[in-house]
C-alpha positions as CSV (number, residue, x, y, z in Angstrom):
1,M,7.0,-20.4,-1.4
2,P,7.9,-17.4,0.7
3,H,5.3,-15.2,2.3
4,Y,5.3,-11.5,2.2
5,F,3.4,-9.1,4.5
6,F,1.9,-5.8,3.3
7,D,1.7,-3.0,5.8
8,I,-0.4,0.0,4.7
9,D,-0.5,3.6,5.7
10,A,-3.4,5.6,4.4
11,N,-3.9,9.2,5.6
12,G,-2.7,8.6,9.1
13,G,-4.2,5.1,9.5
14,H,-2.0,2.1,9.7
15,T,-2.8,-1.6,8.9
16,H,-0.2,-4.2,9.9
17,D,-0.5,-7.4,7.9
18,E,-0.3,-10.5,10.2
19,V,-1.3,-13.1,7.5
20,G,0.8,-12.4,4.5
21,L,0.6,-13.8,1.0
22,P,2.8,-16.3,-0.9
23,F,4.8,-14.9,-3.9
24,S,7.3,-16.7,-6.0
25,S,9.4,-13.6,-6.7
26,K,9.9,-10.0,-5.8
27,I,8.5,-9.0,-9.2
28,H,5.1,-10.6,-8.3
29,F,4.8,-9.0,-4.8
30,R,5.9,-5.6,-6.4
31,K,3.0,-5.8,-8.9
32,A,0.5,-6.6,-6.1
33,A,1.8,-3.7,-4.0
34,V,1.7,-1.2,-6.9
35,A,-1.8,-2.2,-7.8
36,T,-3.0,-1.8,-4.2
37,L,-2.1,1.9,-3.9
38,P,-4.5,3.3,-6.5
39,A,-7.2,0.9,-5.3
40,L,-6.9,2.4,-1.8
41,A,-7.2,5.9,-3.2
42,L,-10.4,5.0,-5.2
43,Q,-12.0,3.3,-2.2
44,D,-11.1,5.9,0.4
45,R,-14.6,7.1,1.4
46,S,-13.3,9.4,4.1
47,A,-11.4,11.5,1.6
48,K,-13.1,14.8,0.7
49,G,-10.5,16.1,-1.7
50,G,-7.1,17.7,-1.1
51,N,-3.8,16.0,-0.6
52,R,-3.8,12.3,0.5
53,N,-0.9,9.9,0.9
54,Y,-0.9,6.1,0.7
55,S,2.1,4.0,1.3
56,I,2.8,0.3,1.4
57,S,5.8,-1.6,2.9
58,V,6.4,-5.2,2.1
59,R,8.1,-7.4,4.7
60,D,9.6,-10.8,4.2
61,E,9.3,-13.7,6.6
62,R,12.1,-12.4,8.8
63,G,10.2,-9.1,9.2
64,Q,12.7,-7.1,7.1
65,V,11.2,-4.4,4.8
66,V,12.1,-5.5,1.3
67,Y,10.0,-3.0,-0.7
68,T,8.2,0.3,-0.3
69,A,5.9,2.3,-2.6
70,T,4.1,5.6,-2.0
71,L,1.2,7.3,-3.9
72,T,0.4,11.0,-3.3
73,F,-3.0,12.0,-4.6
74,D,-4.1,15.6,-4.7
75,D,-7.4,16.8,-6.1
76,A,-9.5,20.0,-5.9
77,F,-12.6,21.5,-7.3
78,H,-12.2,24.9,-9.0
79,H,-15.0,27.5,-9.0
C-alpha cells in the first residue's frame, strides 16, 4: 500500500512529515487531510483570536505534492 506524507503549515510554523501513512486510495488520504485542519485550529493554544491559516500538503512516495487543502479561521470578540 502506498505511503503518503502530510506536511503542515500552521500560522507560520511548518511540520515536514518524514514517516508517512499508508492509504489505499486518494479518497482516504483526502479524508484524513480534511479532518486534520479543523483539529489543528481547535488545538492551537497559541492562538488568541484573529485570522489564522492552516494548510496541509500531501506528498506521494516520490515526493510529489498530490493534494493540498487550506483552512482560514477568523474569530473576534465584540464589545
